[in-house]
C-alpha positions in Angstrom: 105.7 -53.7 51.6 106.4 -51.3 54.5 104.8 -48.2 52.3 102.0 -50.2 51.4 101.1 -51.0 55.1 102.0 -47.0 56.4 99.3 -46.0 54.0 96.5 -48.3 54.8 97.1 -47.8 58.0 97.2 -44.2 57.9 93.8 -44.2 56.4 92.3 -46.7 58.9 93.9 -44.2 61.5 92.2 -40.9 59.6 88.6 -42.7 59.2 88.7 -43.6 62.8 89.2 -40.4 64.0 85.5 -39.1 64.3 84.0 -39.2 67.9 81.4 -42.0 68.0 78.2 -40.8 69.5 77.9 -41.2 73.4 75.4 -43.5 75.0 72.3 -41.9 76.3 72.9 -40.6 80.1 71.9 -43.1 82.9 69.4 -40.7 84.2 66.8 -41.2 81.5 63.1 -41.1 82.0 60.9 -43.4 80.7 58.0 -41.4 78.9 55.1 -44.1 78.7 52.4 -44.3 76.6 50.1 -43.9 79.5 51.9 -40.6 80.9 51.3 -39.4 77.4 47.8 -40.5 77.5 47.3 -38.3 80.8 48.9 -35.4 78.9 47.2 -35.2 75.7 43.1 -36.0 77.2 43.7 -33.1 79.6 45.7 -30.5 77.7 45.7 -31.2 74.0 43.6 -28.0 72.2 41.6 -30.5 69.9 40.5 -32.6 72.8 39.0 -29.6 74.8 37.8 -27.8 71.4 35.5 -31.5 70.8 34.5 -30.9 74.6 32.8 -27.7 73.7 30.9 -29.8 71.1 28.6 -31.1 73.9 28.1 -27.3 75.6 27.4 -25.9 72.2 24.6 -28.5 72.0 23.1 -28.0 75.4 22.9 -24.3 74.3 20.9 -25.3 71.5 18.7 -27.3 73.8 18.5 -23.9 76.0 17.5 -22.2 72.8 14.9 -24.2 71.8 13.4 -24.1 75.5 13.1 -20.2 74.8 10.1 -21.3 72.6 8.3 -22.0 76.0 9.7 -19.7 77.9 6.4 -17.0 79.6 6.1 -13.6 77.6 4.9 -10.4 78.9 3.7 -7.9 76.3 2.1 -4.1 76.7 1.6 -1.3 74.6 0.2 2.5 75.7 -1.1 5.4 73.2 -2.9 8.3 73.9 -4.1 11.2 71.3 -5.4 14.7 72.8 -6.4 17.4 70.5 -7.9 20.6 71.5 -8.9 19.4 75.2 -10.4 16.4 73.9 -8.9 13.0 74.7 -9.4 10.9 71.6 -8.4 7.7 72.7 -6.1 6.3 75.9 -5.1 2.5 75.1 -3.3 0.3 77.3 -3.1 -3.1 76.7 -1.1 -5.7 78.4 -0.9 -9.7 78.0 1.4 -12.4 80.1 1.0 -15.5 77.4 2.6 -19.0 79.0 2.9 -21.7 76.1 2.1 -25.0 77.4 3.7 -28.4 76.2 0.3 -30.1 76.3 -1.4 -30.0 72.7 0.6 -26.7 71.7 -1.8 -24.6 73.6 -1.0 -20.8 75.1 -2.3 -19.8 78.3 -3.2 -16.0 78.2 -3.9 -13.4 80.9 -4.3 -9.9 79.4 -5.7 -6.5 80.7 -7.1 -3.7 78.1 -8.2 0.0 78.8 -9.2 1.7 75.8 -11.4 5.0 76.8 -11.9 7.8 74.7 -14.2 9.8 72.8 -13.2 8.3 69.4 -12.7 4.8 70.4 -13.5 1.9 68.0 -17.2 0.5 70.1 -15.8 -3.4 69.9 -12.5 -2.3 71.9 -14.1 -0.1 73.9 -13.9 -0.4 77.5 -14.8 1.2 80.9 -12.6 3.7 82.9 -11.5 0.6 85.2 -10.3 -1.8 82.3 -11.1 -5.0 81.3 -9.1 -8.6 82.4 -9.0 -11.7 80.4 -8.2 -15.1 81.4 -8.3 -17.6 78.7 -6.4 -20.4 75.9 -5.4 -20.7 72.4 -5.4 -24.4 71.1 -4.7 -25.6 67.8 -7.3 -28.0 67.1 -5.9 -29.1 63.8 -2.5 -28.1 62.6 0.1 -28.1 66.0 -2.3 -30.7 68.1 0.0 -33.2 68.6 3.3 -31.4 67.6 4.1 -28.3 66.6 7.3 -25.8 65.4 8.3 -25.3 68.8 8.1 -28.6 70.3 9.6 -29.8 66.6 12.3 -27.8 67.6 12.9 -28.5 71.1 12.9 -32.4 70.3 15.3 -32.4 67.8 17.4 -30.2 69.7 17.3 -33.0 72.7 18.1 -35.7 70.0 21.2 -33.9 68.6 22.6 -33.9 72.1 23.6 -37.3 71.6 24.8 -36.7 68.5 27.2 -33.9 69.6 28.3 -36.3 72.3 29.4 -38.9 69.5 31.2 -36.2 67.4 32.8 -35.5 70.4 34.1 -38.7 71.2 35.5 -39.7 67.8 37.2 -36.4 67.6 39.2 -37.4 70.9 39.4 -41.0 69.8 41.2 -39.6 66.7 43.4 -37.4 68.3 44.5 -40.0 70.4 44.6 -42.6 67.6 47.3 -40.2 65.9 48.8 -39.6 68.9 49.3 -43.3 69.5 50.7 -43.9 66.2 53.4 -41.0 66.4 54.0 -42.7 69.8 55.4 -45.9 68.5 57.0 -44.4 65.7 59.1 -42.6 67.8 59.6 -45.8 69.4 61.0 -47.2 66.5 63.1 -44.6 65.4 64.8 -44.6 69.3 65.2 -48.7 68.6 66.7 -48.2 65.9 69.1 -45.2 66.3 70.0 -48.0 69.6 70.9 -50.7 67.8 73.0 -48.9 65.3 74.5 -47.2 67.9 75.2 -50.4 69.6 77.1 -51.4 66.3 79.1 -48.6 65.7 80.7 -48.8 69.3 81.3 -52.7 68.6 82.7 -51.7 65.1 84.8 -49.0 67.0 85.8 -51.2 69.5 86.8 -54.0 66.8 89.0 -51.5 64.8 90.9 -50.3 67.6 91.7 -54.1 68.7 92.7 -54.9 64.7 94.7 -52.0 64.3 96.6 -52.8 67.7 97.0 -56.5 66.0 98.1 -55.2 62.7 101.0 -52.7 64.9 102.1 -56.1 66.4 102.0 -58.1 63.1 99.1 -60.4 63.8 96.6 -59.2 61.4 97.2 -58.4 57.6 97.0 -54.3 57.1 93.8 -54.8 54.7 92.0 -55.5 58.0 92.1 -52.5 59.5 90.8 -50.7 56.4 88.0 -53.5 56.1 87.6 -52.4 59.6 87.2 -48.9 59.2 85.2 -49.2 56.4 82.5 -51.3 58.5 82.9 -48.2 61.0 82.3 -45.5 58.7 79.3 -47.4 57.0 77.6 -47.8 60.3 78.5 -44.1 61.1 76.5 -43.0 58.3 73.4 -45.1 59.6 73.5 -43.7 62.2 73.3 -40.3 61.0 70.2 -41.6 59.3 68.6 -43.2 62.5 69.7 -39.8 64.5 67.5 -37.6 61.9 64.7 -40.2 61.9 64.9 -40.0 65.7 64.9 -36.3 66.0 61.9 -35.9 63.8 59.9 -38.7 65.5 60.6 -36.2 68.6 59.2 -33.2 66.9 56.0 -34.9 65.9 55.3 -36.4 69.2 56.2 -33.1 70.7 53.0 -31.6 68.7 50.7 -33.4 71.5 52.6 -32.0 74.3 50.7 -29.2 76.3 50.3 -27.8 79.5 47.4 -27.4 81.7 47.7 -23.6 80.8 47.8 -24.3 76.7 51.2 -23.8 76.4 52.9 -26.0 74.1 55.9 -28.2 75.7 59.0 -30.5 74.4 59.8 -34.1 75.1 62.4 -33.8 77.7 66.0 -34.8 75.9 66.1 -37.9 78.6 62.9 -38.9 78.0 62.8 -42.7 76.5 59.9 -45.0 75.2 58.8 -47.9 77.3 60.0 -51.0 77.0 57.6 -54.0 74.9 57.7 -57.3 75.4 58.6 -59.3 72.2 56.3 -61.9 72.3 52.7 -61.0 72.5 49.7 -63.6 72.2 47.2 -61.7 74.2 44.3 -61.2 71.2 41.9 -64.2 70.2 38.5 -64.4 68.9 36.7 -63.4 71.8 38.1 -60.1 71.8 37.3 -59.7 68.3 34.0 -60.7 68.7 33.7 -58.5 71.4 34.7 -55.4 69.8 32.6 -55.9 66.5 29.6 -56.3 69.2 30.6 -52.5 70.9 31.1 -51.3 67.3 27.7 -52.3 65.8 26.2 -50.9 69.2 28.5 -48.1 70.6 30.4 -47.0 67.6 30.6 -43.0 67.7 30.0 -43.0 63.3 26.9 -45.5 64.1 25.2 -43.1 67.0 26.1 -40.1 64.8 23.8 -41.8 62.5 21.2 -43.1 64.6 20.8 -39.5 66.2 20.2 -38.2 62.7 17.4 -40.7 62.4 15.8 -39.6 65.4 16.2 -36.1 64.5 14.6 -36.8 60.8 11.7 -38.9 62.4 10.8 -35.7 64.5 10.8 -33.8 61.2 8.8 -36.4 59.6 6.0 -36.2 62.3 6.1 -32.3 62.4 5.7 -32.5 58.3 2.7 -34.9 58.6 1.3 -32.5 61.0 1.6 -29.6 58.6 -0.7 -31.4 56.2 -3.7 -30.9 58.7 -5.4 -27.7 58.4 -5.1 -25.0 60.6 -7.8 -24.8 63.2 -6.9 -22.7 65.9 -9.6 -22.0 68.8 -9.2 -19.4 71.6 -11.5 -18.0 74.2 -11.5 -16.0 77.2 -13.2 -15.3 80.2 -13.7 -11.6 80.8 -14.3 -9.3 83.8 -14.2 -5.6 85.0 -12.8 -4.2 88.0 -15.5 -3.3 90.4 -13.3 -1.3 92.6 -9.8 -0.3 91.4 -8.8 0.4 95.2 -10.1 -2.9 96.9 -8.0 -5.9 97.6 -6.9 -8.8 95.1 -9.3 -11.3 96.1 -12.3 -9.5 94.9 -11.1 -7.3 92.2 -12.7 -9.2 89.1 -15.8 -11.0 88.8 -15.5 -13.4 86.1 -18.9 -15.2 85.1 -19.6 -17.6 82.3 -21.7 -15.0 80.2 -18.9 -12.9 79.8 -16.4 -14.2 77.3 -14.2 -13.7 73.9 -14.0 -16.5 71.9 -12.6 -17.2 67.6 -11.9 -19.4 65.6 -9.3 -19.4 62.7 -9.3 -21.7 59.8 -7.1 -22.0 56.8 -6.4 -25.1 54.3 -4.2 -24.9 50.9 -6.5 -26.8 49.0 -3.3 -28.8 46.9 -0.9 -29.1 49.6 1.7 -29.2 47.5 4.2 -27.8 49.5 3.2 -29.6 52.4 3.7 -32.6 50.5 6.7 -31.7 48.9 8.5 -30.9 52.3 7.1 -34.3 53.6 8.4 -36.0 51.0 12.0 -34.8 51.0 12.3 -35.5 54.6 11.0 -39.2 53.6 14.1 -39.3 51.0 16.6 -38.2 53.8 15.3 -41.1 56.3 16.3 -43.4 53.5 19.4 -42.2 52.5 20.6 -42.3 55.8 18.8 -45.6 56.6 21.1 -46.7 53.6 24.4 -44.9 55.1 23.6 -46.6 58.4 23.9 -50.3 56.8 26.9 -49.3 54.6 28.9 -47.4 57.7 28.0 -50.6 59.7 29.5 -52.7 57.5 32.7 -50.7 56.5 33.0 -50.9 60.2 32.5 -54.3 60.8 35.1 -55.6 58.0 37.4 -52.8 59.3 37.9 -54.1 62.7 38.2 -57.7 61.4 40.5 -56.2 58.9 42.8 -54.6 61.7 42.5 -57.7 64.2 43.9 -60.1 61.0 46.9 -57.5 60.6 47.6 -57.4 64.6 47.3 -61.3 64.0 49.8 -61.4 61.4 52.3 -58.8 63.1 52.2 -60.8 66.3 53.2 -63.6 64.7 56.0 -61.9 62.9 57.2 -60.8 66.4 57.2 -63.8 67.8 59.4 -65.4 64.3 61.4 -62.6 64.5 62.6 -62.7 68.2 63.5 -66.6 67.6 65.7 -65.4 64.5 67.1 -62.4 66.4 68.1 -65.3 69.3 69.4 -67.9 66.7 71.5 -64.6 65.4 73.0 -63.8 68.3 74.0 -67.4 68.7 75.6 -67.1 65.1 77.5 -64.1 65.8 78.7 -65.4 69.2 80.1 -68.6 67.6 81.9 -66.8 64.5 83.3 -64.3 67.5 84.7 -67.6 68.9 85.9 -69.0 66.0 87.7 -66.0 64.9 89.5 -65.9 68.3 90.7 -69.1 67.0 91.6 -68.0 63.6 89.1 -70.3 62.0 87.3 -67.3 60.8 87.7 -63.5 59.2 86.8 -60.6 59.9 84.5 -60.5 56.7 82.1 -63.0 58.2 82.3 -61.4 61.6 81.1 -58.1 59.9 78.2 -59.8 58.0 77.0 -61.7 61.0 76.8 -58.6 62.9 75.4 -56.4 60.3 72.5 -58.8 60.1 71.9 -59.2 63.4 71.9 -55.4 63.4 69.2 -55.5 60.7 67.4 -57.9 62.8 67.0 -55.9 65.7 66.1 -52.9 63.5 63.5 -55.3 61.7 62.3 -56.6 65.1 61.7 -53.1 66.7 59.6 -52.1 63.3 57.4 -55.2 63.8 56.7 -54.5 67.6 55.8 -50.6 66.5 53.6 -52.2 64.0 51.9 -54.4 66.2 51.4 -52.2 68.6 50.0 -49.1 66.0 47.6 -52.2 64.9 46.3 -52.2 67.9 45.6 -48.5 68.2 43.8 -48.8 64.8 42.1 -51.9 66.1 40.6 -50.0 68.7 39.9 -46.9 67.0 38.0 -49.1 64.0 35.8 -50.2 66.9 34.9 -46.6 68.2 37.1 -46.6 71.4 40.3 -45.5 72.7 43.5 -48.1 73.3 45.2 -46.6 76.3 48.5 -48.4 77.7 50.4 -51.4 77.3 48.8 -53.0 80.3 45.2 -53.0 78.5 46.5 -56.0 76.1 49.1 -57.7 78.6 
């Protein structure tokens, strides 16, 4: 009997020799979700990248405005052979595109002299000045390529803004989920660590009682088994916590674009166990918000606006080309005079021209217009389906949130009841009316229930983030719903 006692006690003593993990330092710093919000929305590379979308869209608008830039053109040519000046050509023009009717205002100066000049383009030695307009009376009167390009570029500004919001929302949604994964990993580690500490204290107490002969040796073996089992669980929880910290660090960048690590002493914020702040009114508000301002809806509407402009342009291209141009002409009376009397514009000095073109079958134009109309139908169907999916997604996320909040409330009550059972079992054990097995069972059950409660809280918080994300909004901090 003495040999068996010595053997059992030796085993228990050896298994308890490993050190229990220390409690986190008292200088722990709470890293709130709102703190993470400031870092992510200001410094995350994807957020900064998304911010370039609006700038890129504005650059395309600026590029489209280039179609209305005034332009100066000039050309010069001269030929002299055998002492004879064959020709001396100088042509210059200032063209100012006008928004109205797709017209172009033109101001030109030509000087074409020489022995072998074409008589129809020959001018006097002082040159010829023209002031006139080119106006499309058929194709291009209501809308032309440059006006269509500019309007479509402006329509895509809202597309780029919605796409930017969508990308930022996606980054923040993933960051929020990983934050609550870290929260659960930390809580799980804390509960298991407390369980290890309790098992260590109980083992030490039972070992002393075994030495005094107040407890049978087998109790020390059972206490050591419980201790080592919880240590194994703690190892797994420690790994989960370490990995969750690494994942969360992916979102931490400083203002200079240098990645940062989550501080070792950082701990997640505390969360209330019972939450009942969401109701049907909030759901209706989010559904309405999603129907009107969801980024995906705004993107599709921008695409619809762009296609509407393209359809108008393609319809305009079915008209015949009928361009009318004319200029009043004037010759310089005195090349050395001041500006005011330089030119003499008269109604009987002018130049006009008409260009007419019309394809007989219009197959190219009708085909392009039909293509645009088909694309409009596709986008319209996509808008209907996307709107329906967003609405059901918001409702589904809300139902999931309600279920988690109900489970958190019930689990909180269960944890309170289980604590009462553990406390009562400990009192019975001290009076000799219980045994170590029942205490360990009650205590292990309490730890499991605490961990489950933390998991439900994390899932509840992630479902809140999911609800707002599906509605096209960003959920920022815990205070937004409490």
